[in-house]
C-alpha distance (Angstrom), angle and dihedral (degrees) to the residues before:
residue distance angle dihedral
M1 . . .
T2 3.79 . .
R3 3.77 108.1 .
L4 3.79 96.6 48.7
L5 3.79 87.2 64.2
A6 3.79 82.7 77.7
V7 3.78 91.1 83.7
R8 3.81 90.1 61.7
R9 3.78 91.2 60.1
R10 3.79 92.0 71.8
S11 3.78 94.3 80.2
P12 3.80 110.4 115.9
W13 3.81 86.5 -136.3
R14 3.77 98.3 51.7
G15 3.84 108.6 174.2
L16 3.80 100.4 54.3
A17 3.78 122.4 103.3
A18 3.80 115.5 -99.5
G19 3.79 91.4 -122.5
V20 3.78 92.8 57.5
L21 3.79 90.6 47.4
T22 3.77 92.6 50.7
L23 3.80 93.2 49.0
A24 3.78 92.5 50.1
L25 3.79 93.5 47.3
S26 3.78 92.2 51.0
T27 3.81 92.8 55.3
T28 3.80 100.2 42.3
T29 3.80 123.9 101.3
F30 3.79 115.0 -138.2
T31 3.77 130.4 -158.4
A32 3.79 128.3 -128.7
P33 3.83 122.6 -99.9
A34 3.78 112.3 -68.1
R35 3.79 120.7 -93.8
A36 3.78 93.6 166.4
A37 3.76 127.8 177.4
A38 3.78 118.5 -110.9
T39 3.79 114.5 -66.6
A40 3.80 124.3 -158.4
V41 3.80 126.5 178.2
Q42 3.78 133.9 145.0
A43 3.79 121.0 -105.4
C44 3.80 88.7 -159.4
A45 3.77 138.1 -22.8
G46 3.79 110.9 -44.5
T47 3.81 95.7 0.1
P48 3.81 113.9 99.3
T49 3.77 118.0 -163.9
P50 3.78 121.7 -120.0
S51 3.80 109.6 -83.8
F52 3.80 109.6 -112.5
Q53 3.81 110.6 -133.4
G54 3.81 104.1 176.1
S55 3.80 145.5 -72.5
A56 3.78 141.4 -116.2
P57 3.83 138.2 174.0
D58 3.80 113.6 -82.2
A59 3.80 99.8 -118.6
G60 3.80 94.4 -171.2
L61 3.82 97.4 55.7
N62 3.80 94.5 37.5
T63 3.81 91.0 51.7
L64 3.80 92.6 44.5
F65 3.81 93.2 55.4
A66 3.81 93.7 40.8
R67 3.80 91.8 52.1
Y68 3.78 92.4 45.8
G69 3.79 94.3 46.1
N70 3.80 91.7 51.6
D71 3.81 95.0 47.2
N72 3.80 108.9 108.3
R73 3.80 98.5 -171.2
R74 3.80 87.2 108.7
T75 3.78 127.3 31.3
D76 3.82 97.5 -160.9
D77 3.78 96.6 63.1
W78 3.79 138.0 93.0
T79 3.81 122.2 -65.2
G80 3.81 98.4 158.1
A81 3.81 142.9 -17.3
D82 3.78 145.8 152.5
G83 3.80 136.0 -130.8
T84 3.82 95.5 63.4
F85 3.80 103.2 -170.0
S86 3.80 118.6 156.9
T87 3.80 141.2 -159.7
T88 3.79 135.6 179.0
L89 3.79 122.2 -101.8
P90 3.81 129.3 -161.8
G91 3.79 114.7 -77.9
G92 3.79 95.3 34.2
K93 3.79 95.9 -69.8
V94 3.80 123.3 139.4
A95 3.80 124.8 -144.4
F96 3.81 116.7 -149.4
V97 3.80 111.2 -152.6
F98 3.79 111.5 -148.1
S99 3.79 133.2 -174.1
D100 3.84 120.1 -160.1
T101 3.80 105.3 19.7
F102 3.80 135.4 -171.2
L103 3.81 116.5 -152.2
G104 3.79 128.5 178.4
K105 3.78 136.4 61.1
V106 3.80 132.6 -19.9
N107 3.80 113.6 -140.6
D108 3.79 124.1 -130.7
D109 3.81 89.8 -104.9
G110 3.82 92.1 57.0
G111 3.79 95.0 -103.6
R112 3.79 134.0 106.7
S113 3.78 137.4 -137.4
P114 3.81 117.6 -96.4
V115 3.78 115.3 -91.3
V116 3.80 121.0 -81.9
E117 3.82 91.9 -106.8
E118 3.82 88.8 60.6
G119 3.79 94.6 48.9
G120 3.82 97.2 -91.2
T121 3.79 131.9 110.2
T122 3.83 102.5 -111.9
P123 3.82 115.1 111.0
F124 3.82 112.9 -138.3
L125 3.82 121.9 -162.3
N126 3.79 130.5 -178.7
N127 3.81 93.2 -138.0
S128 3.81 141.1 11.4
F129 3.82 145.4 149.8
V130 3.78 131.2 -116.3
V131 3.81 114.4 -163.8
K132 3.80 120.6 -150.6
S133 3.81 115.9 -153.4
G134 3.77 108.9 175.4
D135 3.79 105.0 -53.9
R136 3.81 94.6 -20.8
L137 3.81 127.4 95.6
S138 3.80 128.3 -162.1
T139 3.79 131.3 -177.9
V140 3.79 124.2 -127.2
H141 3.80 119.9 -161.4
G142 3.77 136.6 151.8
G143 3.79 126.7 -108.9
T144 3.78 119.2 35.0
R145 3.79 135.9 -48.8
E146 3.81 89.1 -102.2
Q147 3.82 94.2 44.2
P148 3.83 109.3 25.0
K149 3.79 118.9 -167.8
A150 3.79 135.3 -170.3
V151 3.80 116.0 -84.2
M152 3.81 85.5 -126.7
P153 3.81 102.0 41.3
P154 3.81 117.8 -160.8
R155 3.77 124.5 -114.0
D156 3.84 90.5 -118.5
G157 3.79 142.7 -20.7
K158 3.82 93.4 -74.7
H159 3.80 96.1 57.7
W160 3.80 135.8 58.6
Y161 3.80 141.5 167.4
W162 3.79 127.5 -122.2
A163 3.77 117.0 -162.9
G164 3.78 126.6 -117.5
D165 3.77 129.0 -174.3
A166 3.79 122.6 -42.9
I167 3.78 136.8 -150.4
T168 3.80 131.6 -166.7
A169 3.80 106.9 -136.6
G170 3.76 138.3 132.5
G171 3.81 91.2 25.3
K172 3.81 92.6 -62.2
V173 3.78 138.9 90.5
Q174 3.81 102.7 -120.2
V175 3.80 114.3 -160.2
T176 3.79 125.9 -174.3
Y177 3.80 113.4 -140.0
Q178 3.79 133.1 -173.2
E179 3.78 117.5 -143.3
Y180 3.81 116.8 -144.6
E181 3.78 131.1 -172.8
R182 3.78 139.5 -162.9
F183 3.80 115.4 -126.6
G184 3.81 102.4 176.3
P185 3.81 145.8 7.2
G186 3.81 97.2 -94.6
I187 3.79 123.4 108.7
W188 3.82 91.8 -112.7
D189 3.82 96.7 36.3
W190 3.79 97.2 119.2
R191 3.80 132.8 94.1
W192 3.78 146.3 -177.7
L193 3.80 111.9 -89.1
R194 3.82 111.6 176.5
N195 3.81 148.7 -36.2
V196 3.80 126.4 -105.5
V197 3.79 136.5 173.1
A198 3.80 119.3 -137.5
K199 3.79 122.3 -161.2
F200 3.80 120.5 -149.0
R201 3.78 132.4 -174.5
P202 3.81 106.8 -114.7
D203 3.82 89.7 -129.2
R204 3.81 94.0 46.4
L205 3.78 112.4 43.1
S206 3.81 96.2 155.4
E207 3.82 93.5 91.2
P208 3.80 135.6 13.6
V209 3.78 122.2 -111.0
S210 3.81 89.7 -148.1
V211 3.80 141.0 5.5
T212 3.81 118.4 -157.9
A213 3.79 130.4 -176.9
I214 3.81 114.1 -120.5
P215 3.83 128.8 -167.7
S216 3.80 112.2 -48.8
S217 3.81 106.0 147.8
K218 3.82 98.7 109.0
G219 3.80 101.2 47.0
I220 3.81 92.9 -107.1
S221 3.79 117.5 142.4
W222 3.82 103.3 -136.4
A223 3.79 94.2 -162.9
S224 3.81 107.2 86.8
W225 3.81 98.8 99.9
L226 3.82 143.9 -17.4
E227 3.81 120.9 -151.3
R228 3.79 121.7 -177.5
R229 3.80 110.8 -152.0
D230 3.84 138.5 146.7
G231 3.80 95.8 -0.5
M232 3.80 93.9 -48.8
I233 3.78 140.9 91.3
Y234 3.80 110.9 -130.4
V235 3.81 111.1 -151.0
Y236 3.80 117.1 -157.0
G237 3.78 120.7 -161.2
V238 3.77 141.7 175.8
E239 3.78 132.0 -128.9
D240 3.80 100.4 -151.0
L241 3.81 114.2 -155.9
G242 3.80 94.5 163.6
D243 3.80 106.3 -111.4
T244 3.81 91.2 28.2
K245 3.80 126.9 47.5
Y246 3.80 125.6 -173.9
M247 3.80 129.8 -155.4
H248 3.81 117.5 -127.5
L249 3.80 129.3 -176.7
A250 3.80 135.7 -153.0
R251 3.80 133.1 167.7
V252 3.79 138.9 -152.0
R253 3.79 122.4 -157.1
G254 3.79 113.9 -128.0
A255 3.80 126.3 3.9
D256 3.80 105.0 -57.3
L257 3.82 122.3 89.5
T258 3.81 90.8 -159.5
E259 3.83 91.1 66.6
P260 3.84 119.9 96.2
W261 3.81 116.5 -62.7
E262 3.79 131.2 -138.5
F263 3.80 121.8 -157.0
Y264 3.77 127.7 -145.8
A265 3.80 105.2 -114.9
G266 3.81 98.1 -177.2
D267 3.81 132.8 -101.5
G268 3.81 90.9 61.7
T269 3.82 95.0 -61.0
W270 3.81 131.1 124.1
S271 3.82 130.3 -154.1
R272 3.81 136.5 -165.6
N273 3.82 88.2 -140.4
E274 3.82 115.9 88.6
A275 3.80 89.6 -153.8
D276 3.82 87.4 69.7
S277 3.80 93.1 59.1
A278 3.81 107.4 128.7
R279 3.79 129.3 -140.7
I280 3.80 103.2 -114.1
M281 3.82 98.9 -174.8
D282 3.78 142.4 -33.1
G283 3.79 129.7 -129.6
V284 3.81 96.0 71.0
A285 3.80 125.6 124.0
N286 3.81 126.0 -125.1
E287 3.80 88.0 -95.3
Y288 3.81 122.6 37.3
S289 3.81 138.3 137.9
V290 3.80 138.6 -123.9
T291 3.81 113.0 -164.1
R292 3.78 136.7 164.5
M293 3.81 117.0 -106.9
G294 3.77 115.1 172.7
R295 3.80 107.9 -40.5
A296 3.80 94.2 -30.5
Y297 3.79 134.4 80.0
M298 3.80 113.2 -127.3
L299 3.79 123.9 -152.4
I300 3.81 115.4 -155.9
T301 3.81 117.3 -169.1
Q302 3.75 143.9 144.9
D303 3.80 104.5 -100.5
T304 3.82 109.2 -110.6
T305 3.79 97.4 171.6
E306 3.82 86.4 102.0
K307 3.78 126.9 36.3
F308 3.80 116.7 -103.7
N309 3.79 91.9 9.4
T310 3.81 112.6 166.7
N311 3.80 95.5 -168.2
I312 3.79 122.0 115.9
V313 3.79 107.9 -153.2
A314 3.80 138.8 -168.4
Y315 3.81 127.4 -145.4
F316 3.80 127.0 -175.1
S317 3.79 137.3 -143.9
C318 3.80 141.4 166.6
S319 3.81 93.1 -130.9
P320 3.81 137.7 38.3
Q321 3.82 90.4 -110.5
G322 3.80 97.5 50.8
P323 2.93 146.4 -176.9
F324 3.81 87.7 -136.5
T325 3.80 114.6 -151.9
G326 3.81 141.2 158.3
K327 3.79 96.6 67.1
T328 3.82 108.3 -153.2
T329 3.81 128.4 -179.7
V330 3.81 106.0 -131.7
Y331 3.82 101.3 172.6
S332 3.80 140.4 1.7
T333 3.79 114.9 -148.6
P334 3.83 111.3 -124.5
E335 3.82 99.5 -158.5
T336 3.81 102.7 72.6
G337 3.80 126.9 109.4
A338 3.78 137.2 -17.5
N339 3.81 91.2 -47.3
G340 3.80 93.0 48.2
S341 3.78 129.2 98.4
Y342 3.84 92.6 -85.1
H343 3.83 92.8 47.9
N344 3.79 85.2 -139.5
P345 3.84 119.8 131.2
N346 3.81 90.5 -153.4
V347 3.81 97.4 59.2
F348 3.82 118.4 99.4
T349 3.81 140.0 166.3
Y350 3.80 130.5 -137.1
N351 3.82 151.8 155.0
A352 3.80 104.7 43.5
H353 3.80 117.8 -173.6
A354 3.79 141.4 153.8
H355 3.81 134.5 -91.1
P356 3.83 106.7 -153.8
E357 3.83 89.5 174.8
L358 3.80 89.8 65.4
S359 3.80 98.2 39.5
R360 3.79 132.7 100.2
P361 3.82 131.0 -148.6
G362 3.78 109.9 -70.1
S363 3.80 94.4 16.9
L364 3.78 139.8 71.7
V365 3.80 127.7 -153.0
V366 3.80 112.2 -139.0
S367 3.79 128.8 -176.2
Y368 3.77 131.8 -161.4
N369 3.78 133.2 -176.7
V370 3.81 130.6 -116.8
N371 3.79 122.4 -153.6
S372 3.79 144.7 152.5
F373 3.78 132.1 -129.5
V374 3.83 88.2 -138.2
N375 3.80 110.4 72.6
T376 3.81 94.7 -154.4
D377 3.83 89.2 63.9
H378 3.81 86.9 72.4
Y379 3.80 88.8 59.3
K380 3.80 95.1 47.9
D381 3.82 96.7 48.7
V382 3.81 122.2 19.3
T383 3.81 92.8 -165.7
I384 3.80 92.2 70.3
Y385 3.79 93.0 71.1
R386 3.79 99.3 50.3
P387 3.82 131.5 98.3
R388 3.77 122.3 -108.1
F389 3.80 123.6 -143.0
V390 3.81 125.2 -147.2
D391 3.81 132.5 -173.9
L392 3.80 116.6 -137.3
K393 3.83 115.3 -160.3
F394 3.80 123.5 -149.8
G395 3.76 133.3 -176.4
């Protein structure tokens, strides 16, 4: 099956063979979730960072998604996905933007049928929405209830879209997507192609009203994070070289991502030329977040400075473009590897980032994704392919 290979892409060290990854995961020792003592450093002169107090799983959100995913009253709704970005909607609702998504039924044993393309009954889409209204969740997909489709359908069977961050601005939900393509029959014969932004009506998320190409000339995925601040939208991206990933930053004046872009060129300067985009730092994941907390900007990312690292870390800065300093481990994911909570050497975690829409003063909600390098694990246990939510506490 070709499209289900999409779930393998979510490794933060994408380019290594699955066998090497599995071996390394099975021999790595992982630490327990962080309950760190207070941390206080200065992002720059006169601006102290928030004091990190500790972290714990968010029982409310984790239970909400588990209950919803296991509910079999509909068979065209969400049972698991990754990506897990979010944006506010009118009326206090929140839209979760997911990439690869399993729909369908959960069996009594906690498993699911193989996907339709493999002869089973489980629909599999490369992107979807789940809308949170109070304590209720609902799935949005394209197509029909009998034949659900992705909200961003591909041009053909060799292409697909994975979702990036989203922002509600200018009366539309604007979602960054990355288009990928297959170029051969091999298991790793697929590649990033380009970036686009799709605009959706907040009351009709099942299909975009427009799809517009955005800068893609330098191989940077401009989909890691969107931060609206000071009359601009800051667009964070990643230059993914496999073992090493670099943060990049662009900005758009106003509230429309299809307007002209400027790229951070280093040393406090900006350029209209994407080729001038500077590498700000390495060690970030493909998905991360940069949000304002107090007077500082806080970067949340899975730490990719070491292979198979389960640590979620925070960095701090006085500006959207960094430099980001004061690296602090804020959580260690407990699921990964043979010594993790699944006792499965193929399970891994990745792509942590924040959800300001769900957070309260003095705390930050962060999600991360759980996956397996063996696709059949997703059929045996539906909980493997579901996001986890964590609360970070700050003084």
